C-alpha positions in Angstrom: 216.4 -3.8 -184.8 213.1 -2.1 -183.9 213.5 -0.1 -180.7 210.2 1.1 -179.3 211.3 3.3 -176.5 212.7 6.7 -177.9 214.9 7.3 -175.0 216.4 3.6 -175.5 216.5 4.3 -179.0 218.1 7.7 -178.6 220.9 6.4 -176.4 221.5 3.4 -178.7 221.7 5.6 -181.6 224.2 7.8 -180.0 226.4 4.9 -179.1 226.1 3.9 -182.7 227.3 7.1 -183.9 230.1 7.5 -181.5 231.4 4.0 -182.5 231.6 5.3 -186.2 234.0 8.1 -185.0 235.9 6.1 -182.2 237.0 3.1 -181.2 234.5 1.3 -178.6 237.0 1.1 -175.9 237.4 4.5 -175.7 233.7 5.8 -175.4 232.8 6.7 -172.0 228.9 6.5 -170.4 229.4 10.6 -170.4 230.3 10.6 -174.2 227.2 8.6 -174.6 224.9 10.7 -172.5 226.5 14.0 -174.1 226.0 12.8 -177.5 222.3 11.6 -176.9 221.6 15.3 -175.3 219.9 13.1 -172.2 220.4 13.1 -168.4 222.3 10.7 -166.5 219.1 9.3 -165.0 217.6 8.7 -168.2 220.6 6.7 -169.3 220.5 4.6 -166.0 217.1 4.2 -166.4 217.6 2.0 -169.2 221.4 0.9 -169.1 224.2 0.5 -166.7 226.8 1.1 -169.0 227.9 0.7 -172.6 228.7 -3.2 -171.9 224.8 -3.3 -171.4 224.1 -1.4 -174.4 226.1 -4.0 -176.3 224.3 -6.9 -174.6 220.9 -5.3 -175.4 221.7 -5.2 -179.1 223.2 -8.5 -179.4 220.0 -10.1 -177.6 217.7 -8.1 -180.1 219.7 -9.2 -183.0 220.1 -12.6 -181.9 216.4 -12.9 -181.2 215.4 -11.6 -184.6 217.9 -13.9 -186.4 216.5 -16.9 -184.3 212.8 -15.8 -185.7 214.0 -16.0 -189.0 216.0 -19.3 -188.6 213.0 -21.0 -187.1 211.6 -20.8 -190.7 214.2 -23.3 -191.6 212.2 -26.9 -192.0 213.0 -30.1 -190.2 214.6 -31.6 -192.9 217.2 -28.2 -193.3 216.6 -28.6 -197.2 215.9 -24.7 -197.2 218.5 -23.6 -195.0 220.3 -21.6 -198.0 217.1 -20.1 -199.2 216.2 -18.8 -195.4 219.7 -17.5 -195.4 219.8 -15.5 -198.2 216.1 -14.7 -198.5 215.1 -14.0 -195.1 218.5 -13.7 -192.8 220.3 -11.7 -195.1 218.2 -8.7 -195.4 217.6 -8.8 -191.6 221.5 -8.4 -191.3 221.8 -5.8 -194.0 218.9 -3.6 -191.9 220.8 -4.1 -188.9 224.7 -4.3 -190.5 225.5 -1.1 -188.3 224.5 -3.0 -185.0 226.3 -6.0 -186.1 229.6 -3.9 -187.1 229.5 -2.9 -183.2 229.3 -6.7 -182.1 231.8 -7.8 -184.5 234.2 -4.8 -183.6 233.9 -5.7 -179.8 233.4 -9.5 -179.7 235.4 -10.3 -182.9 236.7 -13.7 -181.2 233.9 -14.5 -179.3 231.3 -13.4 -181.5 232.7 -16.1 -184.3 232.8 -19.0 -181.4 229.1 -18.2 -180.2 227.7 -17.9 -183.9 229.2 -21.5 -184.7 227.8 -22.7 -181.7 224.5 -21.4 -182.5 223.8 -21.7 -186.0 225.9 -24.6 -187.0 223.6 -27.2 -186.3 222.1 -26.1 -189.6 224.8 -27.5 -191.6 224.9 -30.7 -189.9 222.5 -32.2 -192.3 224.6 -31.5 -195.3 227.3 -33.6 -194.3 225.2 -36.6 -193.4 226.7 -38.4 -196.2 230.2 -37.2 -195.9 232.9 -39.3 -196.4 236.0 -38.7 -194.7 238.1 -41.8 -196.4 237.0 -40.2 -199.7 238.0 -36.7 -198.9 240.9 -37.2 -196.5 239.4 -34.5 -194.1 238.0 -35.3 -190.4 234.3 -34.6 -190.9 234.4 -32.1 -187.8 236.9 -30.2 -189.7 235.3 -29.9 -192.9 231.9 -28.7 -191.4 233.9 -26.2 -189.2 235.4 -25.1 -192.4 232.6 -24.6 -194.2 230.7 -23.0 -191.7 233.5 -20.2 -191.5 233.5 -19.8 -195.2 229.8 -18.8 -195.0 229.9 -16.7 -192.0 233.4 -14.9 -193.5 231.3 -14.3 -196.7 228.5 -12.9 -194.5 230.8 -10.7 -192.2 233.0 -9.5 -195.4 229.7 -8.4 -196.9 228.2 -6.3 -194.3 231.6 -5.0 -193.0 232.0 -3.1 -196.4 231.7 0.2 -195.8 228.9 0.3 -198.3 227.8 -3.4 -198.5 225.9 -4.6 -201.7 222.3 -4.9 -201.2 221.1 -8.6 -200.1 219.8 -9.2 -203.5 223.4 -8.7 -205.0 225.2 -10.3 -202.1 222.9 -13.4 -202.7 224.3 -13.5 -206.2 228.0 -13.2 -204.8 227.3 -15.7 -202.0 226.3 -18.5 -204.3 229.2 -17.9 -206.7 231.3 -17.9 -203.9 230.1 -21.2 -202.5 230.0 -22.9 -205.8 233.5 -22.2 -206.9 236.4 -23.3 -205.8 239.1 -20.9 -204.3 241.7 -22.4 -206.8 239.4 -22.1 -209.7 238.7 -18.6 -209.0 242.1 -17.7 -208.5 243.2 -19.3 -211.7 246.0 -21.6 -209.7 246.6 -25.2 -208.8 247.7 -26.2 -205.7 249.3 -29.5 -205.3 250.1 -31.5 -202.3 
């Protein structure tokens, strides 16, 4: 996330620093102002409150992600390439800001991301056969999207996440291997 305005960057980085030390809900505007070593006027020239900071972070990251996902071609056959080669490095770079969004919006963030990005998975289910798998298509699509999103969020929420290149290898292994195979168990109905 690139923040060109120095005062705004100072406020956001102060907020980021505070979130590493305490729960988001306990951080006050005064805490941010004091930590950033700025005047009240400077803070209020840029933001109304901490929710406004969070919304700014959300909008900035969402815009960056949308720009990368715009590179997915109309046949969607390069979705995983764009995800692992273009989006994951961006997520890695902005990981601390994404952690703020995840911690603050956890239930809503999942829904937002699913509504916003699940469209890229629809083509992969064009030939899905509900009779063959015995699972409704909408459920299989939702499950698959959540597996992808959980993998990304699990990666980025680590204290020291693997590099995007390392994560790409982990991600492909996870996606291409069944859970029962990984665990060495057989689950029978």
